[in-house]
N, C-alpha and C positions, 0 to 999 in steps of 0.2 A: 432728367437725369443728372446731365452734365454739368449744370448750372450749379446744382445743390453739390454737387462735390468739388465745385470752384472755391463757393460761396464758404464752406468749412473747412476747407484747407486754406484759404487765406485768413482766414478769420482763427486758426488754429493757435498762434502764438500767445492768443488773448487767455484762455483759461491755464495754459500751459508758463504763460507768467507769472499769474495768481496762484495757481497750485505750488511754485515754486520758492515763493516766498512765504508760504507756511510749515515749508519739508525743511529739516535741521536738527544736528543733535540738541541744540537749544529750545525747548520748546514755547514758542510764541503763541498763544487762541489765536484763530483767526479770523474772529469780530476786532481782535483788537490791533493786527495787522494791519486791517485795512481803515480802523480809524486814525490809526498813526498817519497813515498814507494821505488818508482824505484832509486830516488836521494841517500836516505839512504843507501840503499843497494847495491851502486855502489860507494858511496864512503861517507861516515857515519862522516867525519868531514869536508865535505864540508859545507860553509853559508848559513842559511836558509834564501832565497828571500822572504819566504811566511812567515805569521804572526805567530810568537810564539804561541800562543796559540791553532793554529792546530796542533800543533804537540804537544805538550802536551794535548790535547783531543786525540789522536790517539795514543801514543804512552804510556800514561799513564792510561789512562782509558779503551776505546775501543780497543787495541791490549789483552792487557794481559785479559779483559773481555772474548772475542772471543776466544783467545786459549784452557782458562780453561772450557766454554763451550764444547768445541770440545773435551776436552781430558774428562770432566765428563761424557758426552754422548756416548763418546765410550766403559767406564770403563763400565756404567752400561750395554749396552747393549749386550758385549759380556759377561759381567757374567749372564746376564738374559738368552741369547742363552747356553750357557754351562751346565748351571743347569737344562734348563728345558729338555736337553737330557738326563743327567745323570738322573735326575728320572722319565722321560719320563712321564711327568704333563707339558700340557702347559699352566698351572695357576702358574706354581713356576714364583716368583722374587729373583732379589738380596737380597729384604728385608727376605725375608723366615727366614732366621735364629736369626733374632732379630736386627738386625745390626740398623736399624732406630731407633728404640724404643730405644736401647743402647745408642749410639749416643747422642738420643735427651737428657738420660739422662745425658749426660756426658757435654755437653753443657749447660743445666738447671743446674745443680751443678754451673758449672764454672761461669753462670752467676749471680748467686742469691746469690752462701754461700762463694764459695771457690775465694783467689787471684788467679785464673788459667787460661791460655790463651785458649778459645773456643776451639779452633783447636785442640789441643791434646787433652785435653780433652774427646773432643767428639770420636775421633778415639780412642785412649786406651778403652773408654767404649764402642765401637762399637766391638773391637775385645773380648772382656769380656764377653758381650753378645754370639757371637758366642763359642766362648769355654765353656758357659754354655748349648746350645743347646749341643752340640755336647757328652759332657758328662752325661746330661741328656738322651738323643738319644740313647748310649752305653748298649746295653741289651746281657747281656752273650757274653760280650768282640766285639760284632758287634753292627754295625751300620748300621740300615735298612735305604729306602727311607721313608717308613710311620712314623718311631720312629723320624723321622730325624724334617720330617715338623710337625710332633705333639709337638715335644721339644719346635722347634720353635717359634709356636702358644702361648708357656708357657711362652715361656722367652717374648715374645713381651709383652703379659699380662703383667707379674709383671712389666718390663720395665716402661709400661705404665703407671701404676697405682703411680710407683716412681715419675714420671713427673709428674702427675697430684697432689701428694704429697707435692714436692716440689714448685709448681706453687698455692697451697694452704698455705703453709707455709710462704712464702717469698711476705713482708710488703711494698715492693716498685715497687709504678705501672710500673714504668721505668723498672725494671728489670724483670717483666713481662710482658711487652709490648715485649722486648729483645726476650725471650724463645717466644711466639708466634710466633714470626717474622722468627725467626729462623727457626723452626718449618713447617714455609711452605715452605720452601726453597726459595734461592734467589743468584743470582752472585753480587748483586750491589757493594759489599764489594772487588771484584776479585784485586788483584794485579799481578806485579810479584813474591813477597814473596809467595803468595799463590801460585805460579805455580810450582814455585822450590821445595815448601813442598809436594803436591800433583804428582807432574808429574813420580819421582822417586819411588814412590810408587805404581803409579797407571801400572808405565811402570812393575817392577815385579811381578805383580798381574796378567793383560791383555799375555804379553810374553810367559808363559808358556800355558794359556789358547790357542793362537795360536799355538805354537810348537804343542800341544797334539788334534788338531781338527780332525785328522782323526781318533783316538784313541775315539772321542767322538762318533762318528756312531757305534764301535764296544758297546762301553759302554750303550747305547742306546737299547740295546738287553737287557739289565737286567743280570740276573744271568746267561745265555744263554754263555753271553761272557766268563766265566771263562772254556769254550769247546774249544773256539779257541785261549788258553793260555795265557792270560791276566790277571793280578794280579788286579782282578776290584776293590778290599779295596785298596788298594794302588794308583792309580787312581782317582776315585773318591774321596780320601781323599784329594789328590792332587787338584781337582777341584774346592771343597768345599775351602780349602786353599785359594789358590788363586783368586778365587770369590770373597773372604771376605776380600783380603785385598786391591782390588781393589775397592771393592764398601765402606769399611771402610774411603779409604782416599777419594773418592769422596765427600762422606758426610760430612767428617769431615768439610771441604771448602765451602760445597755450602748449607747444608740442606738437607731436604728432598725433591727429587724430585722423586715423585711418577712414576710410570707406564713407563717410558721410558725404562725398563729392560722387561716390560711383551709385549707392542706394538710392538717395532719395531723389533724382532725375528718373530713376525708373521707375518708381512708385509713382510719380508725378505723370509722368507719361502714360502707365497703363491706366491710372484715374480720369485722364482728361486730353491724353491724347497728344499728333507728337509737335503740335504748333508751338513754336516758341516763342511766339507771341505772348500765351499763357503760360506755358511751361517754366519761364524766365522769374516772372514775380513769385508764380508758384513754386518755386525751387527757392524762392529767398526765403518765403512764409514757411514751408515746412520745412526747408532746412535750420530756420531759427526753431523751430518748436522741438524738433526730434531730436538735436544736442541739447537741449535745455532740459529735454526727460531725460536721455542718457546720462546728464551730467545727474538730475535728481537721483537716478536708481547709485550712482556711484557716492553719493555722499549718504544714502541711506538704505542700501543696503544690508549693509554690515556697522559693526562699530566704529571700524576703522573704514578708509575711502578708498575705494579700489581706483587706478588708474582708468583716465576716461577713455585713452587711446583703445584698453584692451575692451571695454565692453563694446564701443561700436563695433569693432571686429567681431566680437560672438556676435553680434547683431547681425552684420553685414555677409557673415559665410553663409548659415542656411541660409539666406533669401535669395543668394545667386546660386547655390543649391535648389531652390527651389527655381529659380529661372532657367536652369538649365536641366531641371526636369520637365518643364513646360515646354520649352523649345525647341528641347532636341540638339542642342548646341547652332541652332539656325541662329539666324537675324534677330534682333531683339528689338528693332525698333519699331 
């Protein structure tokens, strides 16, 4: 039964990918979508026998958006899984180190006051928030789990206050609306350029976490891992740095999309158990499919697009209520 669950979760992005290409305000018959993909894959230079609009919608709008959703979903889910393992805390999310608030401040600063591109500004300030969190958490040369979480809460509050200050100071209602919309999270501006900017950074962050997935089982033992000859401080720092890079890259191109890095690791853990050697790769595939399906709902439920961060929160909150009722507030591991 466990093998069946693993196989289903591993293959979940495949049907989600094709289903997402069929959905949209502009109707393209599913048979035409498959035909276009097959023809372009086999012979890209072939003259198009279908309407030109089909190709524009498919390759310039839907395909970049689908791929970016899968990329961001995998980044957030893997980061959440790794952080929950090393902190031994099921409530830890990729945003615990102030990344989301730091990125929001960078985006707000670029939108309202500085002639900067939003994505680079959000990415830089997300990393600034992580560096500040780690600096505040370092006590007598060491960074403990508790101090890192508490420092993350402080930095999150600081940058959230700065974002509120920027929104208060701006006099342009259009700029204010842009900041609010960015903070809700969305993939409406997805493009091939955003994938090119995001993918290398996400890969650089996720790859070490995948390679270290067997070590996460040892790191989840806490200080006892030192008895097994593991350099706990070094490995923990590498996990924090890698997850920070992947999360910052994801947030910079899509805004704040919450709960993905929280609920997906729990879903996988409930299905296949706590072994991080299995959890990490399945978190990548399930996270990609989850965010992809959430984005499908965001652009298909109504005639206008619902911000993606709203939908993921609406999905995540009831799930955590279910976990609370099931466990009685005890350990979820």
